[in-house]
Phi, psi and omega in degrees: 000321180296326180297323179296316180293320179293319179295316178297319178296321178295319178297318180295317179297316179296316179301313179296323177296316178295318179296319177298318178296313181296324178296318180290333180281335182262005180283104182254130183269148172274136176229130172243015173244108186292340176297320177288327177298316182296320186269348186289319182073006181247168174287125182225166171254109181263130182251131179198190180242137179295132177275100186290336180294331177258103188295169179280131174259129182239127174252096184295328181294318181264355182058046180241135178244137179231135179204173180245142171234157177228150181270185184295336180271356178095004179284128181262151180217134177277134181241133173242135184224129177267109182146186180266147181286144178301148183300324184265023184298316184294331182264006184287150176267336174206161183232135174243118180246137178252129180166202181231151174270117182220136175053041176080005182224142174275115180267110186268140174256347181204146177231130174238141178241146175248119183258156178296136182274145177289347181267347184297315182296317179297317180297318180297321179294320179292325181291326181277347183283000000 
């Protein structure tokens, strides 16, 4: 009977150890300073604003989209993404790209956009009243 409890306890300890390891490996940090994104070498979520002056380049044959984003300090970074660009990309107020900086380009695996909310203007008017 004791062997069953010891075996069950060992399985639980191994399970918790594996879960702890996987949790530390999937912890992705947000960065809004592109200097740290360039030097980190890790998968990060970079937050910035799309540089509209530099248009989006689309390669339909390879399904690759390329564009530039800039951080709060004005540092620009080229982003390449394999997939389709989100529908609300042009109207977004900020862009969050997940990926790694490699060979002078941020290779994104995911793109999230933050669009202006229809409630922001109403909230601002109420706050000033």
